[in-house]
C-alpha positions in Angstrom: 81.1 124.6 81.5 80.3 126.5 78.0 82.9 128.5 76.3 82.8 130.4 73.0 85.4 129.7 70.6 86.5 132.7 67.5 83.6 131.4 65.4 81.0 131.7 68.3 80.3 128.1 68.2 79.8 126.4 71.7 82.3 124.3 73.0 82.5 121.9 76.2 85.5 122.6 78.6 85.8 119.7 81.1 85.7 120.6 84.8 88.9 119.5 86.3 88.9 117.6 89.8 92.2 119.4 90.8 93.9 122.8 90.7 97.4 122.6 89.2 99.5 123.7 92.0 103.4 123.6 90.9 104.4 124.8 94.5 108.2 125.8 94.8 110.5 123.2 93.5 114.2 123.5 94.6 117.0 123.1 92.2 117.6 119.9 93.4 114.0 118.7 92.7 114.2 120.0 89.2 117.6 118.0 88.8 115.8 114.9 90.2 113.0 115.2 87.6 115.4 115.7 84.8 117.7 112.8 85.9 114.8 110.3 87.0 112.0 111.0 84.7 113.4 109.1 81.7 113.6 106.0 84.0 110.1 106.2 86.0 108.0 108.7 83.9 105.8 108.1 81.3 105.3 110.7 78.7 101.6 112.4 77.9 101.0 111.6 74.6 97.6 110.1 74.9 98.6 106.8 73.3 97.2 103.7 75.1 99.4 102.2 77.8 100.8 98.7 77.4 101.5 98.3 81.0 103.2 94.8 80.8 105.7 96.3 78.1 106.0 99.6 80.5 107.3 97.3 83.3 108.9 94.7 81.5 107.0 91.9 82.9 103.4 90.5 83.1 102.1 91.2 86.6 98.8 92.6 88.4 98.6 96.3 88.0 97.6 98.9 90.5 97.0 102.5 90.0 96.9 105.2 92.6 95.3 108.5 91.8 96.5 111.8 93.2 99.3 110.2 95.4 100.5 113.6 96.8 104.1 113.0 98.2 103.9 109.4 97.4 104.1 108.2 100.8 101.5 105.6 100.3 102.4 104.6 97.0 106.0 104.0 98.1 105.1 101.9 101.0 102.5 99.7 98.9 105.0 99.2 96.2 107.8 98.1 98.7 105.6 95.8 100.4 104.4 94.2 97.2 107.2 94.0 94.9 105.4 91.4 92.8 102.8 93.9 91.9 103.5 96.8 89.7 102.1 100.2 90.5 101.3 103.5 88.5 101.0 106.8 90.1 98.9 109.6 88.8 99.7 113.0 90.0 100.0 116.6 89.0 102.1 118.1 91.9 105.6 118.2 90.5 107.5 118.4 93.9 105.5 115.6 95.2 106.6 113.7 92.1 110.0 114.6 92.6 110.0 113.3 96.1 108.6 110.1 95.0 111.0 109.4 92.3 114.0 110.0 94.8 112.9 107.6 97.2 111.7 104.9 94.5 115.6 105.5 93.2 117.0 105.1 96.5 115.3 102.0 97.1 115.9 100.5 93.6 112.4 99.6 93.2 111.4 98.5 89.8 107.6 98.2 90.0 106.7 101.9 90.2 105.9 104.4 87.1 104.5 107.9 87.2 102.3 110.0 85.0 102.1 113.9 85.6 98.5 114.2 84.0 94.7 114.5 84.6 93.8 111.0 85.8 90.3 111.4 84.3 91.9 111.7 81.1 94.5 109.0 81.6 91.7 106.5 82.4 89.5 107.4 79.5 92.2 107.5 76.8 95.1 105.4 77.9 94.1 102.6 80.3 92.9 99.3 78.7 89.7 97.7 79.8 90.1 94.9 82.2 93.8 95.7 82.7 94.0 96.7 86.7 93.8 94.7 89.8 93.1 97.8 92.0 92.6 101.6 91.8 93.4 103.6 95.0 91.8 106.9 95.5 93.0 108.0 99.0 91.8 111.2 100.4 91.1 113.2 97.1 90.4 116.8 97.4 86.7 117.0 99.0 86.0 120.2 97.4 83.6 120.9 100.4 81.7 124.1 99.2 78.6 123.0 97.4 79.2 125.2 94.4 82.5 122.8 93.9 80.8 119.4 94.2 81.1 119.3 90.3 84.7 119.3 90.7 85.0 116.2 92.9 86.5 113.4 91.1 83.9 110.7 92.3 81.2 111.1 89.6 79.2 108.7 87.7 80.9 108.9 84.5 84.2 108.4 86.0 83.2 105.6 88.2 82.1 103.8 85.1 85.3 104.2 83.4 87.3 103.1 86.3 85.0 100.0 86.7 85.4 99.2 83.1 89.3 99.2 83.6 89.0 96.8 86.4 89.4 92.9 85.9 86.9 90.9 87.4 87.4 90.7 91.1 89.3 93.8 90.8 88.8 96.6 93.4 88.2 100.4 93.6 89.4 101.5 97.1 88.6 105.0 98.2 89.3 106.4 101.5 88.2 110.1 102.8 87.8 112.0 106.2 85.1 114.1 104.8 81.7 112.6 105.9 79.7 114.3 103.2 82.1 113.4 100.5 81.8 109.7 101.8 78.4 109.7 101.8 78.0 111.0 98.2 80.7 108.5 97.0 78.9 105.4 98.7 75.7 106.4 96.6 77.6 107.1 93.4 79.7 104.0 93.5 76.7 102.0 94.7 74.8 102.8 91.8 77.3 101.5 89.2 76.1 98.3 88.1 79.7 96.7 87.5 80.6 97.1 91.2 79.5 95.6 94.4 80.2 96.7 98.1 82.4 94.0 99.7 80.8 94.7 103.3 77.3 95.1 102.3 75.1 97.8 100.6 75.7 101.1 102.1 78.5 99.9 104.6 81.8 101.2 104.9 84.7 99.0 105.2 86.9 98.6 108.3 90.2 100.4 107.8 92.4 98.0 105.7 95.7 96.9 107.3 97.5 97.5 104.2 96.4 101.0 103.4 99.5 103.2 104.7 98.7 106.2 107.3 98.9 109.1 105.1 99.5 112.9 106.1 96.0 113.7 105.4 94.6 111.0 107.4 96.7 112.2 110.3 95.4 115.8 109.6 92.0 114.5 109.5 92.2 112.6 112.9 93.7 115.7 114.7 90.7 117.5 113.2 88.3 114.8 114.7 87.2 113.5 111.6 86.1 109.9 111.0 88.0 108.1 108.3 85.8 106.3 105.6 86.9 103.5 103.4 84.9 102.1 100.6 85.6 98.9 99.0 83.9 98.0 95.9 84.8 94.8 93.8 84.3 94.4 89.9 81.4 91.8 89.6 
């Protein structure tokens, strides 16, 4: 979207894929963030991330974009403690809830960034540094005039593909059929990625993907959940 600055020159303003809803944070949640953020949080300073240094070891790195209240990220990190998980989310109450659970379980393989995932991927994550990127039930922006806000766009898919290691996986799940079809077309067009289950084919529900509240809501509404699994060539 174009806007004019004070000098009348045209500047590009990025179309965001999210609305920053802070929600109601309790005093307890605020204290949790103050106490636990230094241990599990990563500052928004736009410096490139050295994930091995951040986690204090060499391991495979998994990123979940938009983890919401953190249920799926928590389950996966607890089940695969040999891997390191980076969660990106802008909803602060959800971050507080995740950090409390991570701390209670004494997990050392979780870190969190509170920032726009597009900017994090563009500026902070190194090429060929990730084993997997999870995008579970992103905002479908169902109105046609809002489709430009969907995070699955050709430019972003290209960035994600570049950040994946050879054999790394982009895993998306959605219960919005129109979004699933659009995502299938967009991701299939990326030359660095190939569909594990064949051209145009959705994947069977992977056993390792936790059941989220968004998936449960979709099931109650009668929506079919679609999984897309694409691998870096």
